[in-house]
mmCIF file of the C-alpha atoms, coordinates in Angstrom:
data_MODEL
# 
_entry.id   MODEL 
# 
loop_
_atom_site.group_PDB 
_atom_site.id 
_atom_site.type_symbol 
_atom_site.label_atom_id 
_atom_site.label_alt_id 
_atom_site.label_comp_id 
_atom_site.label_asym_id 
_atom_site.label_entity_id 
_atom_site.label_seq_id 
_atom_site.pdbx_PDB_ins_code 
_atom_site.Cartn_x 
_atom_site.Cartn_y 
_atom_site.Cartn_z 
_atom_site.occupancy 
_atom_site.B_iso_or_equiv 
_atom_site.pdbx_formal_charge 
_atom_site.auth_seq_id 
_atom_site.auth_comp_id 
_atom_site.auth_asym_id 
_atom_site.auth_atom_id 
_atom_site.pdbx_PDB_model_num 
ATOM 1  C CA . MET A 1 1  ? -2.950 7.097  10.013 1.00 0.00 ? 1  MET A CA 1 
ATOM 2  C CA . ASN A 1 2  ? -3.955 9.567  7.327  1.00 0.00 ? 2  ASN A CA 1 
ATOM 3  C CA . TYR A 1 3  ? -2.154 10.725 4.186  1.00 0.00 ? 3  TYR A CA 1 
ATOM 4  C CA . LEU A 1 4  ? -0.453 13.712 5.797  1.00 0.00 ? 4  LEU A CA 1 
ATOM 5  C CA . GLN A 1 5  ? 0.743  11.719 8.807  1.00 0.00 ? 5  GLN A CA 1 
ATOM 6  C CA . ARG A 1 6  ? 2.262  9.037  6.553  1.00 0.00 ? 6  ARG A CA 1 
ATOM 7  C CA . THR A 1 7  ? 3.821  11.688 4.339  1.00 0.00 ? 7  THR A CA 1 
ATOM 8  C CA . ILE A 1 8  ? 5.357  13.493 7.316  1.00 0.00 ? 8  ILE A CA 1 
ATOM 9  C CA . LEU A 1 9  ? 6.882  10.247 8.572  1.00 0.00 ? 9  LEU A CA 1 
ATOM 10 C CA . LEU A 1 10 ? 8.308  9.322  5.174  1.00 0.00 ? 10 LEU A CA 1 
ATOM 11 C CA . LYS A 1 11 ? 9.568  12.774 4.240  1.00 0.00 ? 11 LYS A CA 1 
ATOM 12 C CA . ASN A 1 12 ? 11.009 13.394 7.694  1.00 0.00 ? 12 ASN A CA 1 
ATOM 13 C CA . TRP A 1 13 ? 12.901 10.108 7.386  1.00 0.00 ? 13 TRP A CA 1 
ATOM 14 C CA . GLU A 1 14 ? 14.326 11.500 4.122  1.00 0.00 ? 14 GLU A CA 1 
ATOM 15 C CA . GLY A 1 15 ? 15.537 14.546 6.044  1.00 0.00 ? 15 GLY A CA 1 
ATOM 16 C CA . LYS A 1 16 ? 12.865 16.988 4.864  1.00 0.00 ? 16 LYS A CA 1 
ATOM 17 C CA . SER A 1 17 ? 11.738 19.805 7.136  1.00 0.00 ? 17 SER A CA 1 
ATOM 18 C CA . TYR A 1 18 ? 8.119  20.542 7.954  1.00 0.00 ? 18 TYR A CA 1 
ATOM 19 C CA . GLY A 1 19 ? 8.364  23.608 5.712  1.00 0.00 ? 19 GLY A CA 1 
ATOM 20 C CA . GLN A 1 20 ? 9.545  21.510 2.785  1.00 0.00 ? 20 GLN A CA 1 
ATOM 21 C CA . ILE A 1 21 ? 6.809  18.949 3.419  1.00 0.00 ? 21 ILE A CA 1 
ATOM 22 C CA . ALA A 1 22 ? 4.195  21.718 3.491  1.00 0.00 ? 22 ALA A CA 1 
ATOM 23 C CA . GLN A 1 23 ? 5.481  23.135 0.230  1.00 0.00 ? 23 GLN A CA 1 
ATOM 24 C CA . GLU A 1 24 ? 5.473  19.715 -1.467 1.00 0.00 ? 24 GLU A CA 1 
ATOM 25 C CA . THR A 1 25 ? 2.013  18.723 -0.229 1.00 0.00 ? 25 THR A CA 1 
ATOM 26 C CA . GLY A 1 26 ? 0.225  22.080 -0.367 1.00 0.00 ? 26 GLY A CA 1 
ATOM 27 C CA . TYR A 1 27 ? -0.742 21.970 3.312  1.00 0.00 ? 27 TYR A CA 1 
ATOM 28 C CA . ASP A 1 28 ? -0.354 24.997 5.562  1.00 0.00 ? 28 ASP A CA 1 
ATOM 29 C CA . PRO A 1 29 ? 3.114  24.922 7.209  1.00 0.00 ? 29 PRO A CA 1 
ATOM 30 C CA . LYS A 1 30 ? 1.652  25.434 10.696 1.00 0.00 ? 30 LYS A CA 1 
ATOM 31 C CA . TYR A 1 31 ? -0.753 22.521 10.181 1.00 0.00 ? 31 TYR A CA 1 
ATOM 32 C CA . VAL A 1 32 ? 2.108  20.263 9.033  1.00 0.00 ? 32 VAL A CA 1 
ATOM 33 C CA . LYS A 1 33 ? 4.210  21.290 12.042 1.00 0.00 ? 33 LYS A CA 1 
ATOM 34 C CA . ASP A 1 34 ? 1.317  20.707 14.458 1.00 0.00 ? 34 ASP A CA 1 
ATOM 35 C CA . THR A 1 35 ? 0.585  17.308 12.899 1.00 0.00 ? 35 THR A CA 1 
ATOM 36 C CA . GLY A 1 36 ? 4.266  16.356 13.132 1.00 0.00 ? 36 GLY A CA 1 
ATOM 37 C CA . TYR A 1 37 ? 4.362  17.422 16.774 1.00 0.00 ? 37 TYR A CA 1 
ATOM 38 C CA . ARG A 1 38 ? 1.343  15.235 17.542 1.00 0.00 ? 38 ARG A CA 1 
ATOM 39 C CA . LEU A 1 39 ? 3.052  12.271 15.837 1.00 0.00 ? 39 LEU A CA 1 
ATOM 40 C CA . TRP A 1 40 ? 6.156  12.751 17.999 1.00 0.00 ? 40 TRP A CA 1 
ATOM 41 C CA . LYS A 1 41 ? 4.024  13.117 21.118 1.00 0.00 ? 41 LYS A CA 1 
ATOM 42 C CA . GLN A 1 42 ? 2.138  9.903  20.306 1.00 0.00 ? 42 GLN A CA 1 
ATOM 43 C CA . GLY A 1 43 ? 5.390  8.019  19.726 1.00 0.00 ? 43 GLY A CA 1 
ATOM 44 C CA . PHE A 1 44 ? 5.101  7.463  15.975 1.00 0.00 ? 44 PHE A CA 1 
ATOM 45 C CA . TYR A 1 45 ? 8.828  7.979  15.457 1.00 0.00 ? 45 TYR A CA 1 
ATOM 46 C CA . PRO A 1 46 ? 10.238 4.727  16.877 1.00 0.00 ? 46 PRO A CA 1 
ATOM 47 C CA . ALA A 1 47 ? 13.135 4.576  14.411 1.00 0.00 ? 47 ALA A CA 1 
ATOM 48 C CA . ALA A 1 48 ? 14.358 8.000  15.492 1.00 0.00 ? 48 ALA A CA 1 
ATOM 49 C CA . SER A 1 49 ? 14.751 6.802  19.065 1.00 0.00 ? 49 SER A CA 1 
ATOM 50 C CA . ILE A 1 50 ? 17.447 4.283  18.092 1.00 0.00 ? 50 ILE A CA 1 
ATOM 51 C CA . LEU A 1 51 ? 19.607 6.743  16.142 1.00 0.00 ? 51 LEU A CA 1 
# 
């Protein structure tokens, strides 16, 4: 897992949107959104499934 993937997981857990994460990290918003989508698709959000 790379820096952006870890950051998306942590910041999303804090309730941050992909747009906010992009702004905080300097990554392109579309790239952050696409990376987040791939994390969801791969099942990297196990905690979210129990909420």
